N, C-alpha and C positions, 0 to 999 in steps of 0.2 A: 518268548512264546506269544502268537497273536492272540488278540483280546477274546476272540471266539474259543480259542482252545482254553484259554484261562477259564472262561465261563462253564466249559464242558466239566471242569473239576468237580462242580457241585452236583452233576448229575451221577458222579462216581462215588459220592461220600455216603453210601448205603451203611448204617451201623450193622455190624455183625450182630446174629442172633445166635442162641444155643443152638449147638449141631443137633440135628435130627437124623442124620446119615447113619446108616448101619453098613458094617463091613459086608460085601457080597463077594462072592467067589469070581476071579477074574476071567473075563470071555476073551474068545480069540477075536482078534480085529480083523478087518479085511485085508488081504493080500496087498501088500504096498503102503498101505495106510498107517502112518506113525500114531500111536496114541498120545493123547494131550493130557496128561494126567495132573500137572502141576501149572503154575504161572509160569516157571521158568521154562516148561516145555512150549508154551505160547509164545513167549519172546523169543525162543529160539526159532520157531517157525517163522516170525516176523524177520528176524535177522537173516535166516537162510534165504528167504525170498525177497531180500533188499527191500523190505516196504520200510518208507519212512515213518518212524512213531517215537513217541517219548513213552519210558514205562518206569512206573513207580513200583519198585519191587517191594517196599514196605507195606503199602496198601493195596498192592497186587492188582493195578490196573494199567492200562496202555491207551494211550490216545493217538488217533491215526489221522492225519490229515485228509480232507476229502475234496477233489475239484473234478466233478464230473456231472455232465446232464444240466449244468448251471447251479449245481450244488456245491457252494464253496463254505465247508464247514469241518467237521471232524467226527469221528466214530470213538467212542469210548467201548472199550472190552474190559469189564469188570470181573474177575476171578473170585466168586464169592464161596470158596469151598467150604466154609464153615455152615453156609446155609445150604449147600449141595447142589448150586446153580452157578451158570455163567450168563453175564447179561452182555447183551450186544445193543448199545445206545447210539443210535446216529441222531444228531442234533440237526434240526432244520433252523436255518439262519434266519430266523425272524424274531422281530422284539414285539409283543403283543401289547397294544395300548390299552391302559387300564380302562378305558370306556367301554372297549370292545370284548373286555376278558369274559363276560358272563355268555354273550353269543358265542364266542369262540369255545369255550368250555363246552357249551350246548352242541356245538356242532361236531366236536370230536368224538362225544358221547355217541351221537348219531352214527358217525361212520365206524366206529369202533362195533357197535352192535351188528352192522349190516356186513362187514368183511369178515373173511375165514380167520385172518389174524388179527385181533384188535389191539394194536400196538401203538398206537397214538397216545401220546401223554404231554403232561405240561410241567416244567419247573417254574414255580411260583417265585421263586427267589430271584431269577432273572428273567422272568416273564416269557420264557423260550420254549417252543414245542420240540417234541423229539419222537423217533419211531424207536420202540425198544421191542427186542425178543430176548425171552428169558428161557433157557434150555437147561434140564437137569442133568448133573453128572451122574446121578444116580439112577438105576441100581448098577451100571456098569462101572461107576468109578471113574470114568474119562469120557471125553468125547474124542473124535477122530479129526486127523488132520484136514481131510476134504471136507468134513462137516463145519470145521470153523470156518473154512473160505466160502462155504455155501452160505452160513448164516450172516457172515459180513456182507456178502454181495447182496443178500436178500434185503437187508436193513438199508442198504445204499439205494437199491433199486425202489424199494417200497417209499422212501423219503423223495426220491426224484419226482415220483408220480404224485405224490401228496402235495408237494411244494408250492406250485402255482394255486392249488385249489385253496390252501391253507393261508397262503399270501393274499387271496382275494376276501376271504372271510375276515382277516386281521384288518383289512381297510375298510370292512362294513359293506363292501360290495355285493356281499352275497349272504342273506339272511340265514340264520341256524338251521330253520325247517327246510331251506332249499340246497342245503350243503351236499348231500347225497346226490341228488339229481344233477347238479352243478358239475361235480366231479366225475360222474360217470360220462355224461354229455362230452365233457372236455377230453376224456381219456378216448372215447369214440372218434371224437374228431382228430386226435392226434395220431389214430393208427390210419386214417385215410382209407383206402380200399382195403386193407387187410382185415381178414377175418372171415367170419361165417354170415353169408346173406341169405334171405330166405324170400321167395315169393309163389304164389299160386298162379297158374297159366293153364289153360287148355283142360281143366278138370283134374290137374295134376301138381304134386307138391315138389318144388325145385329147390335145390340148396347149392350155393355157390361158395366154395371154399378157397381163399386166396391167402397163400401162405408168403414168408419174407424171401423166400427163394425164387419167387415168381412163378410158383408151380399152382395150378388152378385144378380143382375137380368139381366137375358139376354133376350133380346126382339129381334123379327123377324118381320120385317116389321110393328114396331108398337106394336106389341102384345107381351105380356110376354110369352116366351117359357119355361124358368125355373128359379126357385127361387132357390138359393143355400147359402151354408155356405162354406167359405174358411178359410184355415190356412196358414200362409206363416212361413217357415223356411229353412234357408240355400239356399235360392235362388229357392225355390221349393214352388207351390201352389197346394194345397190339395183342390179339388172341392167335396162337400158334398151335392148332389141335396136334395132339399125338395120337392117342387111341380112345377107343369108345366107339360103341355103336351110332353114336350121333356127331361122331368126329368127321370134319371136312377137311379137304387138302388146302384150300385157300386160306389165307389169313384173313382175318377180321380186325378192322380199325375203328374203335369208337371214343367218343369225348364222354368223360364222365365227371360225376359231381356228386360229392359227399357232404349231407347237411345233417348233423346229428346222427341219428340211428338210420338214415335212409341214403341210398344211392341210385343214381339213374344213370342209363346210359342212351346215348344218341349215336346212331351210326354215322361215321365218316366215310367208310368205304368198306364194304363187306357184299360179296356175290352170294353169299348164303342167306337165304330169305328164313330158313328155319332158325339160324343163330340169331337173326335179328329178331325175330319174334320173342323168343326166349328170353334174350339179354334186355331189347329196349321197349318190351311190350308193357312194361310198367315199373313202379319203384320196386327196388329191393331191401327189405328191412333185416336189421341185425337180430 
């Protein structure tokens, strides 16, 4: 087993505590969703989906290698039935230097305080951080197959997002008090033009929503003004209006630039003066 996977085992060695769970009536699972009531059920799902893993049936945990989005590590799923919970623990492959440990601890406390799911933690035995999600088995007495997959993916995706930020903190490049701001600015920059943008122009409030499918909605004072499609290539964005009271037939091509939480447009080719004024008349903010 890879040394990183071996390091994971210390994350899974939670000592069992006296059971506090009580028997509750069985509930009806969602149609087509298998109940996962035991560790053996969990292993059956992993085997059925042909997911590479190593299972320890005696201590009831499974180690799943991860290689996604620059994250090369593994996730431990610990079935702690006596405690009435299941732990999903995604190890973040960093070794925190002792001289930066205090700052690193302070940084993850600050980030946990500010995010909806405060899952960042630290294994001090091997100086390795992780993201953990702990979910209850009670009162249902089980979780569902689709929930296992969602919790697993959630921990992987959260770790991918936090990994570069935590790496910078561990190297001493980002002070603990600036960790949250650094992380948010980095995430915003990675999104590029995607997301919700706002600006005021002509006495109105404008909102530009750009999604991953290349669909754009422009709202004026809360009302839809234009629905468009865009293509992005070589630092340029081409707008092709579809519907809306301000839609125009001709396409508009703009150079765009995203810096932190601000995006600006510069017209490259657009016969519509109205669209020029709205898009390039000033900066847009997230």
